C-alpha positions as CSV (number, residue, x, y, z in Angstrom):
1,E,-6.6,8.1,33.0
2,F,-9.1,5.2,33.1
3,R,-9.6,5.6,29.3
4,R,-5.9,5.4,28.7
5,V,-5.6,2.3,30.7
6,L,-8.6,0.8,29.0
7,F,-7.1,1.6,25.6
8,R,-3.7,0.1,26.5
9,S,-5.5,-3.1,27.7
10,K,-7.4,-3.4,24.4
11,S,-4.2,-2.9,22.5
12,N,-2.4,-5.6,24.4
13,I,-5.3,-8.0,23.9
14,S,-5.3,-7.3,20.1
15,L,-1.5,-7.8,20.0
16,K,-1.8,-11.1,21.8
17,K,-4.3,-12.3,19.3
18,L,-2.1,-11.2,16.5
19,Q,0.9,-13.0,17.9
20,K,-1.1,-16.2,18.0
21,T,-2.4,-16.0,14.5
22,L,0.4,-14.4,12.5
23,S,3.8,-15.8,11.6
24,A,7.0,-14.1,12.8
25,D,7.6,-12.7,9.3
26,Q,4.1,-11.2,9.3
27,L,4.5,-9.7,12.8
28,R,7.8,-8.0,11.9
29,T,5.8,-5.6,9.7
30,F,4.1,-4.2,12.8
31,N,7.4,-4.0,14.7
32,L,9.4,-2.4,11.9
33,R,6.7,-0.3,10.2
34,A,8.3,3.0,11.2
35,S,11.9,2.0,10.3
36,G,11.3,2.3,6.6
37,K,11.2,-1.4,5.8
38,L,9.3,-2.6,2.7
39,F,8.6,-6.3,3.2
40,D,6.5,-8.2,0.7
41,E,3.7,-8.7,3.2
42,T,3.0,-5.0,3.0
43,L,3.3,-4.8,-0.8
44,I,1.4,-7.8,-2.1
45,I,-2.3,-6.9,-2.0
46,P,-5.4,-8.5,-3.7
47,L,-6.6,-6.7,-6.8
48,V,-10.2,-7.6,-7.8
49,F,-12.1,-6.8,-11.0
50,S,-15.6,-8.1,-11.3
51,G,-18.7,-7.7,-13.4
52,Y,-19.3,-6.1,-16.8
53,G,-16.5,-6.9,-19.3
54,I,-15.1,-9.7,-17.1
55,P,-16.2,-12.9,-18.9
56,K,-14.7,-15.5,-16.6
57,K,-13.4,-16.2,-13.1
58,E,-9.6,-16.5,-13.0
59,E,-6.9,-16.0,-10.4
60,I,-3.4,-14.8,-11.6
61,S,-0.2,-14.2,-9.7
62,T,1.8,-12.1,-12.2
63,Q,3.1,-8.9,-10.7
64,V,1.1,-5.8,-11.7
65,R,1.2,-2.3,-10.4
66,Q,-1.3,0.2,-8.8
67,I,-0.8,2.5,-11.8
68,D,-2.3,-0.2,-14.0
69,I,-5.7,0.1,-12.3
70,F,-7.0,3.3,-14.0
71,P,-6.1,2.2,-17.6
72,T,-7.8,-1.2,-16.9
73,I,-11.0,0.5,-15.8
74,L,-11.0,2.6,-19.0
75,D,-10.5,-0.5,-21.1
76,I,-13.2,-2.5,-19.4
77,C,-15.6,0.4,-19.8
78,E,-14.7,0.6,-23.4
79,I,-13.8,4.3,-23.0
80,N,-11.6,5.5,-25.9
81,S,-9.6,8.5,-24.8
82,D,-6.7,10.6,-26.1
83,Y,-5.4,11.0,-22.6
84,K,-2.0,9.4,-22.0
85,V,-1.7,7.9,-18.5
86,D,0.9,5.9,-16.6
87,G,0.4,2.1,-16.5
88,R,-1.3,-0.3,-18.8
89,S,-4.6,-2.1,-19.1
90,L,-4.8,-5.5,-17.4
91,K,-7.8,-6.6,-19.4
92,P,-5.7,-8.7,-21.9
93,F,-4.9,-10.9,-18.9
94,L,-8.4,-12.4,-19.4
95,T,-7.3,-14.1,-22.6
96,T,-3.5,-14.2,-22.5
97,M,-0.5,-13.7,-20.2
98,L,1.3,-10.4,-20.4
99,D,4.9,-9.8,-19.8
100,E,5.8,-8.7,-16.3
101,L,6.8,-5.1,-15.8
102,P,9.0,-3.9,-12.9
103,A,7.2,-1.9,-10.2
104,V,8.6,1.1,-8.4
105,I,8.1,0.8,-4.6
106,E,8.7,3.4,-1.9
107,N,7.6,4.1,1.6
108,G,5.6,7.2,2.4
109,S,5.9,10.0,4.9
110,R,3.5,11.6,7.2
111,D,4.5,15.0,5.8
112,P,3.4,15.1,2.1
113,K,6.2,17.6,1.4
114,T,8.9,15.2,2.8
115,P,9.8,12.0,0.8
116,G,10.0,8.6,2.5
117,K,13.2,7.0,3.5
118,L,13.4,4.3,0.8
119,I,12.7,3.9,-2.9
120,G,13.3,0.9,-5.1
121,V,12.1,-1.5,-7.8
122,R,10.7,-5.0,-7.6
123,T,10.4,-7.8,-10.1
124,S,9.2,-11.4,-9.4
125,K,12.8,-12.3,-8.9
126,Y,14.5,-9.4,-7.2
127,K,13.7,-6.5,-4.8
128,Y,16.1,-3.6,-4.8
129,L,15.9,-0.8,-2.3
130,R,18.1,2.3,-1.5
131,S,17.9,5.7,0.2
132,Y,15.4,8.0,-1.5
133,L,17.7,11.0,-1.2
134,N,21.1,9.3,-1.8
135,P,21.4,6.5,-4.3
136,L,24.6,5.3,-2.7
137,E,23.2,4.7,0.8
138,N,21.2,1.9,2.4
139,K,21.3,-0.4,-0.6
140,T,19.7,-3.8,-0.3
141,L,19.0,-6.6,-2.8
142,H,17.0,-9.7,-2.1
143,N,16.4,-12.7,-4.3
144,L,12.7,-13.3,-3.8
145,E,12.8,-16.8,-5.4
146,N,15.4,-18.2,-3.0
147,D,14.8,-15.9,0.0
148,K,11.0,-15.3,0.3
149,S,11.4,-14.0,3.9
150,E,14.0,-11.4,2.8
151,Q,16.6,-12.3,5.3
152,D,19.7,-12.2,3.2
153,D,21.0,-9.0,1.6
154,I,23.0,-10.0,-1.5
155,S,23.8,-6.5,-2.7
156,E,27.5,-6.5,-2.0
157,S,28.1,-9.8,-3.8
158,N,25.9,-8.9,-6.8
159,T,27.0,-5.4,-7.8
160,E,26.0,-5.9,-11.5
161,I,22.5,-6.8,-10.6
162,V,22.3,-3.8,-8.3
163,Q,23.4,-1.5,-11.1
164,N,20.9,-3.1,-13.5
165,M,18.1,-2.5,-10.9
166,E,19.3,1.0,-10.3
167,N,19.2,1.7,-14.0
168,M,15.8,0.2,-14.3
169,L,14.6,2.4,-11.4
170,N,16.0,5.6,-12.9
171,Q,14.5,4.8,-16.3
172,I,11.0,4.4,-14.8
173,I,11.1,7.5,-12.6
174,N,12.6,9.7,-15.2
175,T,9.8,8.8,-17.7
176,N,7.6,11.9,-18.1
177,I,4.3,11.4,-19.7
178,K,3.1,14.5,-21.5
179,S,-0.5,14.8,-22.3
180,T,-2.9,17.4,-23.6
181,I,-5.8,17.7,-21.1
182,K,-9.2,18.5,-22.6
183,P,-12.5,18.8,-20.8
184,I,-14.8,15.7,-20.6
185,S,-18.0,16.3,-22.4
186,E,-21.5,15.7,-20.9
187,K,-22.0,12.9,-23.3
188,E,-18.7,11.2,-22.2
189,L,-19.6,11.7,-18.5
190,A,-23.0,10.0,-19.1
191,E,-21.3,7.1,-20.9
192,I,-18.8,6.6,-18.1
193,D,-21.5,6.7,-15.5
194,R,-23.6,4.1,-17.5
195,K,-20.8,1.7,-17.9
196,S,-19.3,2.0,-14.5
197,T,-22.6,1.0,-12.9
198,R,-22.3,-2.3,-14.7
199,L,-19.1,-3.3,-12.9
200,N,-20.7,-5.3,-10.1
201,S,-20.8,-9.0,-11.0
202,S,-18.6,-11.9,-9.9
203,H,-15.0,-12.2,-11.2
204,V,-12.0,-12.4,-9.0
205,K,-8.4,-11.8,-10.1
206,R,-5.6,-11.6,-7.6
207,S,-2.5,-9.8,-8.6
208,R,0.5,-8.1,-7.1
209,M,1.2,-4.4,-6.5
């Protein structure tokens, strides 16, 4: 019983510290985490590449996706492969700006066999969400340029945008990459190991998703 009381006391202290340092928009993430919300403060995370193959320090804000990380590592390590993977290399960002691609977003589930409550798609301008199991339920649309706190759902007054975002989502999730998997040779493994150890210098890039 003493341990439970002590744990609750520590939790209350931590919560009080958070309430003093975080904004109301940031705190809502803790309060609504179990309700299936996908606010930007949980989606926008720093992505850092540094070291070998990164010639200069630069910070970018263009939206990218987690599926872009693996192709980027392959490109930085100069690993030519016949494998087809989801995503694209972000290395060209070092010399030029790439066009933004929409990112699929969804919340998870504690049970790996059970899908989360919501799925959707995000661009720098709009965020569209709907029920994972029923595309007609729980639709929301937010204009991220005019409503950064995601307070106003504009889905009912922008049905055409909603349909465009739904089409975009379906096009992405229905894309099936087929690849022929072949074993990696000992020589390729040694080359990967040699080049990956050189990824440890100082270059910072900040990106979204």
